[in-house]
C-alpha positions in Angstrom: 117.3 125.6 95.0 117.7 121.8 94.3 113.9 121.7 93.6 114.4 124.4 90.9 117.5 122.7 89.4 115.6 119.4 89.4 112.7 121.0 87.2 115.1 123.1 85.0 117.6 120.3 84.2 115.6 118.3 81.7 114.8 121.6 79.8 118.5 122.5 79.5 119.1 119.1 78.1 116.2 119.3 75.6 117.5 122.8 74.6 121.1 121.3 73.9 119.6 118.4 71.9 117.5 121.0 69.8 120.9 123.1 69.3 122.5 120.0 68.2 119.5 118.9 65.8 119.3 122.6 64.4 123.0 122.8 63.3 123.0 119.4 61.7 119.7 120.6 59.7 121.6 123.5 58.6 124.4 121.4 57.4 122.3 118.8 55.6 118.7 118.7 54.1 118.8 115.0 54.8 119.3 115.5 58.5 116.7 118.6 58.4 114.1 116.1 57.4 115.2 113.7 60.1 115.1 116.4 62.6 111.8 117.5 61.4 110.4 114.1 61.8 111.9 113.6 65.2 110.5 116.8 66.5 106.8 116.3 65.2 106.6 112.5 66.4 108.0 113.4 69.7 105.4 116.2 70.0 102.6 113.6 69.1 104.2 111.3 71.6 104.0 114.1 74.3 100.2 114.3 73.3 99.7 111.1 73.3 100.9 110.9 76.7 98.2 113.5 77.9 95.5 111.0 77.2 97.2 107.8 77.7 99.8 108.4 80.4 97.9 111.1 82.6 94.4 110.1 81.7 95.0 106.5 81.6 93.2 105.9 77.9 95.4 103.9 75.5 94.2 106.3 72.4 96.1 104.0 69.4 93.7 106.0 67.3 95.3 109.4 67.8 96.7 109.2 64.4 92.9 110.2 63.7 93.6 113.6 64.5 97.1 113.8 62.6 95.5 112.5 59.3 92.4 114.6 59.7 94.3 117.6 60.2 96.8 117.0 57.2 94.0 116.3 55.0 91.9 119.5 55.8 95.1 121.6 55.2 96.3 119.9 52.0 92.8 119.4 50.4 91.6 123.1 51.0 94.9 124.1 49.3 94.7 121.6 46.4 91.0 122.3 45.7 91.5 126.1 46.3 88.7 126.3 49.1 90.7 128.3 51.5 94.6 128.9 52.2 96.5 126.4 54.6 96.5 129.1 57.5 92.8 129.0 57.4 92.9 125.2 57.3 95.1 125.1 60.5 92.7 127.2 62.2 89.8 125.0 61.3 91.4 121.6 61.7 92.9 122.2 65.3 89.6 123.0 66.8 87.8 120.6 64.9 90.0 117.8 66.1 89.5 118.9 69.5 85.8 118.9 69.4 86.2 115.6 67.6 88.2 114.1 70.4 85.8 115.3 72.9 82.7 113.9 71.3 84.5 110.2 70.8 85.4 110.5 74.3 81.8 110.4 75.7 80.7 107.8 72.6 83.5 105.6 74.0 82.7 106.3 77.4 81.9 102.8 78.4 85.2 101.3 77.0 88.5 100.9 79.0 91.8 99.3 78.7 92.5 97.3 75.4 89.0 97.8 74.2 89.2 101.6 74.0 92.7 101.4 72.4 91.0 99.0 69.7 88.0 101.1 69.3 90.0 104.3 68.5 92.5 102.7 66.2 89.3 101.0 64.4 88.1 104.7 63.8 91.4 105.6 62.4 91.3 102.5 59.7 87.7 103.6 58.8 88.8 107.0 58.1 91.7 105.5 56.1 89.2 103.5 53.9 86.9 106.5 53.4 89.9 108.6 52.2 90.8 105.9 50.0 87.6 105.9 48.3 87.1 109.5 48.1 88.2 111.2 44.8 88.1 114.6 46.1 90.5 113.4 48.9 92.9 111.9 46.1 91.9 108.5 46.9 94.8 105.9 47.5 97.1 108.2 45.3 96.9 111.0 47.9 97.1 114.7 47.2 100.1 116.6 46.2 100.5 120.5 47.3 101.9 122.8 44.9 105.6 123.8 45.8 106.0 127.4 47.3 109.3 129.2 46.8 108.6 131.8 49.1 108.1 132.2 52.8 104.3 132.8 53.3 102.4 132.6 56.6 99.2 132.7 54.7 100.3 129.2 52.9 102.2 127.9 56.0 105.1 127.7 53.6 109.2 128.3 53.9 111.5 128.5 51.3 114.2 126.6 53.3 113.7 123.1 55.1 115.4 124.4 58.0 112.6 127.0 58.7 110.2 124.1 59.0 112.8 122.5 61.5 112.8 125.6 63.6 108.9 125.5 63.6 109.1 121.9 64.6 111.5 122.6 67.5 109.4 125.4 69.0 106.4 123.2 68.6 108.1 120.4 70.7 109.2 122.6 73.4 105.9 124.2 73.7 104.0 120.6 73.8 106.4 119.8 76.7 105.6 123.1 78.6 102.0 122.3 78.1 102.2 118.7 79.5 104.4 120.0 82.4 101.8 122.5 83.3 98.9 119.8 83.0 101.1 117.3 85.3 101.6 119.9 88.0 98.1 121.4 88.0 94.9 120.4 90.1 93.4 119.3 86.9 96.6 116.8 86.0 96.3 115.6 89.7 92.4 114.6 89.1 93.3 113.2 85.8 95.8 110.8 87.4 93.4 109.9 90.2 90.9 108.9 87.6 93.6 106.9 85.7 94.5 105.1 89.0 90.9 104.4 90.2 88.0 105.9 88.5 85.2 104.7 90.8 87.2 106.0 94.0 88.0 109.3 92.1 84.3 109.8 91.3 83.1 109.2 94.7 85.7 111.7 95.9 84.1 114.6 93.6 86.2 114.1 90.5 84.5 114.4 87.3 86.5 111.6 85.5 84.4 111.6 82.4 84.8 115.3 81.6 88.3 115.3 82.7 89.3 112.5 80.2 87.4 114.3 77.4 89.2 117.5 78.0 92.6 115.6 78.1 91.8 114.0 74.8 90.7 117.3 73.3 94.1 118.8 74.3 96.0 115.8 72.9 93.9 115.9 69.7 94.7 119.6 69.4 98.6 119.2 69.7 98.5 116.4 67.3 96.8 118.2 64.9 99.2 120.9 64.8 102.0 118.4 64.1 100.0 116.8 61.5 99.6 120.3 59.8 103.4 120.9 59.7 104.3 117.3 58.8 101.9 117.8 55.7 103.4 121.1 54.9 106.9 120.1 54.9 106.3 117.1 52.6 103.6 118.9 50.5 101.8 115.5 50.2 99.5 113.3 52.2 98.0 110.0 51.5 95.9 107.6 53.6 98.1 104.8 54.9 100.8 107.3 56.3 98.1 109.5 57.6 96.0 107.0 59.7 97.8 103.7 59.5 99.6 101.4 61.7 103.2 102.8 60.9 102.0 106.4 62.2 100.6 104.6 65.2 104.0 102.9 65.9 105.8 106.0 65.5 103.4 107.8 68.1 102.9 105.2 70.8 106.0 103.1 70.8 108.4 105.9 71.5 106.0 107.0 74.5 105.7 103.8 76.0 109.5 103.1 75.8 110.2 106.3 77.3 107.5 105.9 80.1 103.8 106.9 80.2 102.8 109.1 82.7 105.8 111.1 83.2 106.4 114.4 81.3 109.6 113.6 80.3 109.2 109.9 79.1 107.8 110.4 75.5 110.7 112.9 75.0 113.4 110.7 76.0 111.5 107.8 74.0 111.3 109.8 70.8 115.0 109.4 70.6 114.5 106.0 69.0 112.7 108.0 65.9 115.8 109.5 64.3 117.8 106.3 64.9 115.1 104.2 63.1 115.0 106.9 60.2 118.7 106.4 59.9 118.5 102.6 59.8 115.9 103.0 57.1 118.2 105.2 55.2 121.0 102.6 55.4 118.7 99.9 54.1 118.8 99.1 50.4 115.8 97.2 50.2 117.2 94.6 47.8 117.4 91.4 49.7 117.3 93.0 53.2 115.0 94.3 55.6 112.5 96.8 54.0 112.0 98.8 57.1 114.7 98.2 59.9 113.0 100.7 61.9 110.1 98.4 62.7 112.6 95.7 64.0 114.3 98.1 66.0 111.2 99.7 67.6 109.9 96.2 68.4 113.3 94.9 69.9 113.8 98.0 71.9 110.1 98.0 73.2 110.6 94.2 74.4 113.9 94.9 76.1 112.6 98.0 77.8 109.4 96.5 79.1 111.2 93.6 80.4 114.1 95.5 82.2 111.9 98.6 83.0 108.2 98.2 82.7 107.7 101.9 83.7 109.9 102.9 80.6 113.4 104.3 80.3 112.3 107.3 82.7 111.7 104.8 85.5 115.6 103.8 85.5 116.0 107.0 87.8 114.0 105.3 90.4 116.4 102.2 90.6 118.6 102.1 93.6 122.0 102.5 91.7 120.7 105.8 89.7 119.0 107.2 92.9 122.2 106.8 94.8 124.2 108.7 92.2 121.5 111.4 91.5 120.4 112.2 95.2 121.9 115.6 94.7 118.9 116.4 92.4 116.3 114.4 94.5 114.0 116.9 96.4 114.3 116.2 99.9 111.8 117.4 102.4 111.1 116.5 106.0 108.1 114.6 105.4 110.0 112.6 102.8 112.0 111.1 105.6 109.6 111.0 108.4 108.2 107.7 107.4 107.3 106.6 110.9 105.0 103.8 112.3 101.5 105.2 112.8 101.6 103.9 116.2 104.2 106.5 116.9 102.3 109.4 115.3 99.1 108.7 116.8 100.1 108.1 120.2 98.5 111.2 121.4 95.0 109.8 120.6 93.2 108.7 123.4 92.5 105.0 123.4 88.8 104.0 122.8 87.1 103.6 126.2 85.5 100.3 127.2 81.7 100.6 126.6 79.5 98.2 127.9 76.3 96.8 126.6 74.1 99.3 128.5 76.1 102.2 127.1 76.0 101.3 123.5 72.7 103.1 122.9 72.8 106.9 123.1 70.9 108.8 125.5 67.5 110.2 124.0 68.7 113.9 124.7 71.6 113.3 122.4 69.6 111.8 119.6 69.5 113.6 116.3 66.0 114.8 115.3 65.9 115.5 111.7 66.4 113.2 108.7 69.7 113.9 106.7 69.4 111.1 104.3 66.3 109.2 103.0 66.6 106.1 101.1 62.8 105.2 99.8 62.0 101.9 98.2 65.3 101.6 96.4 65.5 98.2 94.2 68.5 97.1 92.3 68.8 94.0 90.2 72.0 92.9 88.5 70.8 90.4 85.6 68.9 87.6 87.5 70.2 88.8 90.7 67.9 91.0 92.9 70.7 92.9 95.1 68.3 95.3 96.6 64.5 95.1 96.8 62.4 97.9 98.2 65.1 99.1 101.0 63.9 101.9 103.0 66.3 103.8 105.6 66.7 107.0 107.2 69.8 108.5 108.6 69.1 111.6 110.9 71.7 114.5 111.0 74.3 113.9 113.5 73.5 110.2 113.9 75.9 107.0 113.5 73.8 104.3 112.1 75.2 100.7 111.9 74.2 98.7 108.8 74.7 95.0 109.4 73.8 91.9 107.4 75.4 88.8 106.1 78.2 88.6 103.2 75.9 89.2 100.1 73.0 90.8 102.1 73.3 94.1 99.4 75.1 96.5 102.0 77.8 97.7 99.5 75.2 97.7 96.6 73.3 100.2 98.8 76.3 102.3 99.0 76.9 102.2 95.5 73.1 103.4 94.8 73.3 106.1 97.7 76.7 107.6 96.3 75.8 107.7 92.6 78.2 104.7 91.5 75.1 102.6 90.5 71.5 103.9 89.4 68.8 102.5 91.4 66.4 100.6 89.1 63.2 102.3 91.4 63.0 104.3 94.5 64.9 107.3 95.3 67.5 108.9 97.6 67.2 112.1 99.1 69.8 114.3 100.9 68.6 117.3 103.1 65.1 116.8 101.3 66.9 117.1 97.8 66.7 114.0 95.3 70.3 112.7 94.7 69.4 109.5 93.1 70.2 109.4 89.3 73.1 112.0 89.9 76.6 110.9 88.8 78.8 109.9 91.8 80.9 113.3 91.7 77.8 115.4 91.9 76.8 113.6 94.9 80.3 113.9 96.6 80.0 117.6 96.1 76.5 117.6 97.8 78.1 116.2 101.0 78.3 112.3 100.9 81.5 110.4 100.6 82.6 106.9 101.5 85.4 104.4 102.0 85.4 100.7 100.5 86.0 97.5 102.1 89.4 97.1 100.3 91.0 100.5 100.4 91.0 102.3 97.1 93.9 104.7 96.8 95.5 106.2 93.8 98.6 104.3 94.1 100.8 106.0 91.7 100.2 109.1 93.8 101.6 110.0 97.5 99.2 109.9 100.4 99.2 113.8 100.0 98.4 113.8 96.4 95.4 111.3 97.2 93.9 113.6 99.7 94.7 116.8 98.0 93.0 115.5 94.8 89.6 115.3 96.6 90.0 118.6 98.0 90.5 120.2 94.8 87.6 118.4 93.5 85.6 119.7 96.1 86.5 123.2 96.1 88.9 125.8 94.5 92.3 126.2 95.3 95.5 123.8 95.5 93.9 122.2 98.4 97.4 121.8 100.1 96.5 123.3 103.5 93.2 121.3 103.7 94.9 118.1 102.5 97.8 118.5 105.3 95.1 119.2 108.0 93.2 116.1 107.1 96.4 114.0 107.1 97.3 115.5 110.5 93.9 114.8 111.8 94.2 110.9 111.3 98.0 110.9 112.3 99.5 110.6 109.1 101.3 114.0 108.7 104.7 112.3 108.4 103.6 110.0 105.5 102.4 112.9 103.3 105.0 112.3 100.7 104.9 108.4 100.8 103.6 106.7 97.7 100.3 105.2 98.6 101.4 101.8 97.2 103.9 101.6 100.0 101.5 102.2 102.8 100.5 99.6 105.3 96.8 98.3 105.6 96.1 100.8 108.5 97.8 103.5 106.9 96.0 103.0 103.7 92.5 103.1 105.6 93.5 106.3 107.4 94.5 108.0 104.1 91.1 106.8 102.6 89.4 108.4 105.8 91.6 111.6 105.4 90.3 111.9 101.6 86.8 111.5 102.7 87.2 114.0 105.3 88.6 116.6 103.2 85.5 116.9 101.1 83.9 118.2 104.1 81.1 115.9 104.1 77.8 115.9 105.8 77.6 112.0 105.9 80.3 109.4 105.7 79.8 106.0 104.7 82.2 103.4 106.0 82.5 100.1 104.7 84.3 97.6 106.8 86.8 100.2 107.8 87.9 98.4 110.7 88.1 94.8 109.4 91.3 93.1 109.2 92.9 95.5 111.6 94.4 94.8 114.9 92.6 95.5 118.0 94.6 98.7 118.9 94.4 100.0 115.4 90.7 99.4 115.1 90.4 101.3 118.6 92.3 104.3 116.9 89.5 104.4 114.2 86.8 104.1 116.6 88.4 107.1 118.5 88.7 109.1 115.3 85.0 108.4 114.4 83.9 109.6 117.8 86.1 113.0 117.3 84.6 113.7 113.8 81.0 112.9 115.0 81.8 115.6 117.6 82.2 117.7 114.7 78.7 117.3 113.3 79.4 114.5 110.9 77.0 111.5 110.6 78.0 108.0 109.8 76.8 105.1 108.2 79.1 101.9 109.3 79.0 98.6 107.8 80.9 96.2 110.1 80.9 92.7 110.7 82.5 92.8 114.4 79.9 93.8 116.8 82.5 94.4 119.4 83.8 97.4 117.0 80.4 98.7 115.8 77.8 98.4 118.9 79.9 101.3 120.9 79.7 103.6 118.5 76.2 103.3 117.1 72.9 105.0 118.0 71.0 102.5 115.6 71.4 99.4 113.7 69.8 98.4 110.5 70.1 94.7 109.5 69.9 94.2 105.8 69.2 90.5 104.4 68.8 89.4 101.1 68.5 92.8 99.8 65.6 93.9 102.2 65.8 95.8 105.8 64.9 93.2 108.3 64.8 94.9 111.2 66.0 98.7 112.6 66.2 100.4 115.9 68.4 100.5 118.9 71.1 97.6 119.0 70.1 95.3 121.9 66.3 95.4 120.5 67.4 94.7 117.1 70.0 91.9 118.0 67.2 90.1 119.8 64.6 90.4 116.9 63.5 86.8 115.9 64.1 87.4 111.9 67.7 88.6 112.7 68.4 85.6 115.0 67.1 83.4 112.2 69.1 85.1 109.5 72.3 84.7 111.5 72.2 81.7 113.6 69.2 79.6 112.1 66.3 78.8 114.5 66.9 80.5 118.0 64.6 81.3 120.7 63.3 84.7 120.4 63.5 85.2 124.1 67.1 84.5 124.1 68.8 87.7 125.4 71.8 88.8 123.3 74.2 88.4 126.3 73.5 84.7 126.2 74.1 84.4 122.5 77.4 85.4 120.4 76.8 88.3 118.3 77.6 87.3 114.7 80.2 84.8 116.1 82.0 84.4 112.9 83.3 87.9 113.1 83.5 88.6 116.8 86.9 89.5 118.4 87.8 88.0 121.7 87.2 91.5 123.5 83.5 91.9 122.3 81.1 92.4 125.1 78.5 89.5 125.6 
């Protein structure tokens, strides 16, 4: 009941605001104009939030779709090419396709560079329209006035009818935004926003999702542009593509709070206030556009006090305390217990002697699962990998060791599709996967963790795992995510934001996210580094349990006391090449391996007489 009330309350408040705006519009044509501009710019702020808040791409150039749609409709009507309704039918899908194509054209741009590139396109279009005679040049285009209601001409005889259309459009835009935010697709969008690399290696097609999000954003923006042009019966380059429109779309969304469904709606309250201030200004000896001053001042104050926008005020201690009756409270929310208490049932890692480190031959896997052949990778003048050849058998745990900078993480990147090898190939179950995008590799059964856990910090632990589950298979993934979290002992942390988790908890969530994809092979990159001995023991036991289910592992680890009890084989990577591979005791007394780690050492020295990679060796490590 409380959850439903929490969801419905903002809609009730929006409905009340729209009723008040409608009644004001009936009484005054001025307020009808103000209300329509509020609804349309609020709609475009909601659309801006889809690409910039959910997908994490600041598309300042969303004015492209506002201006293109307005010109398509008005130019078609003025030049008698087609009626405005046909123009709307052309403009909306055309803007969606344009946005989808631009997303791939700008796929390598991020952050401010993406924002500037999109705005540059808008400025280019502004100049193209300015020199185009058929589009009215700098003077713009004036539509003929229609005195009758006409669906074909998208014309209404009374201004209040446009207001009704704008209010309906705003409500529909909010509903679409809400559905996206609560959908599996919205979850994957947010994952790609928080960490694109981790999302792709979890099976999320970040590039396609971003393109679709921009297409949806463009379509909604185009609809608003059409109705704005039809209300004014006029369109010109500067107001269609220029900075003033960018401010009116982006600033309300940022003030309200990007990434929240209701943030842009809340922030759009500044639009009618700015228009009212403009109306009060005479323009003689005063400020010609006081709304710009208002926007700038409010933006500075809000970002200083609440960097997440006005909507984030609800997360402050004072507001949370007084609105607790609206909060969704579940047993998981209040069960943030220490990990040690939740994993108390896990058996401690057994003590393993040097003689027990190598798996018996009868237990050895017999067929190759992963084959890396002559893989090379160069970054500018640095040869990170040079002809690496490595096999991992089904059911095997392979240890991959080497000094810092040896190329271990780069090899993982090449295997998982994060980086494309310059030469060589990677086979999984006999099928080539080198050259495939990372999300496609993940769906074929390879996943990984990172040296520093890469989680989606604005999502909860449950959402982090659920995102990988839905990327791998259809369905909401809730049951699979819950099972994965329970398997790593984090059932009580399901609704805790990832940013608030400790290091061991973050590593466990990353493991759960990898496991929920049902992988055949997991690449663990220093998963036990930085942990307490008891915490590392739990991860060791977890790896053993998962290996018992048939999952293969490649483990990068500097601490030999953690690694050797787990491995069937060890491969040593040095300066981008494999020095040696085989049973751990044999490899660790290989002359080239000893030379790489310790300088000149007698090749006949037994590993028991020499510390193994002493710079990372724990006190409990076997000699």
